[in-house]
C-alpha positions as CSV (number, residue, x, y, z in Angstrom):
1,M,0.1,0.0,-0.3
2,P,1.4,3.3,-1.0
3,Q,2.5,6.1,1.7
4,M,0.7,9.6,1.4
5,M,3.3,11.7,-0.7
6,P,3.7,15.2,2.8
7,M,1.6,17.5,0.8
8,E,-1.3,15.4,1.1
9,W,-0.9,14.7,4.8
10,T,-0.2,18.4,5.3
11,L,-3.7,19.2,3.4
12,L,-5.3,16.8,5.0
13,Y,-3.7,18.1,8.2
14,L,-4.9,21.5,7.2
15,T,-9.2,20.9,5.8
16,F,-8.9,18.9,9.8
17,L,-7.9,22.3,11.5
18,A,-10.1,23.9,9.1
19,T,-13.4,22.2,9.9
20,F,-11.6,22.5,13.9
21,L,-11.9,26.2,14.0
22,M,-14.6,27.0,11.7
23,F,-17.6,24.6,14.3
24,N,-15.7,26.4,17.0
25,I,-16.3,30.1,15.8
26,M,-19.8,28.8,15.4
27,N,-19.6,27.8,18.2
28,Y,-18.4,30.5,20.7
29,F,-20.5,33.4,18.1
30,A,-23.9,31.6,18.2
31,Q,-24.6,32.3,21.8
32,L,-26.2,35.7,22.0
33,P,-24.7,37.6,25.6
34,N,-26.8,37.9,28.9
35,K,-28.0,41.4,29.0
36,Q,-27.7,42.9,31.7
37,S,-30.5,44.3,33.4
38,K,-30.9,48.0,33.9
39,T,-32.5,47.3,37.2
40,K,-30.3,47.0,39.9
41,E,-31.1,44.3,43.0
42,S,-29.6,45.4,46.1
43,I,-28.3,42.9,48.3
44,N,-29.1,42.2,50.8
45,I,-26.9,42.2,54.6
46,H,-28.2,40.9,57.5
47,K,-25.1,42.0,60.5
48,T,-25.4,40.1,63.3
49,N,-24.3,41.0,66.1
50,W,-22.4,38.2,68.8
51,K,-23.5,39.2,72.1
52,W,-21.1,36.6,74.2
């Protein structure tokens, strides 16, 4: 069985690399960022005074 020429290995590598990068880029940009709500929610802080 003849071996592949080095140029064919390079093209095969570039094909898989391009496919991998396109897949990752499409998944990255497919998600819309969460819009921040304009109303701020106040944080309730309950301070406990310890009396020993």
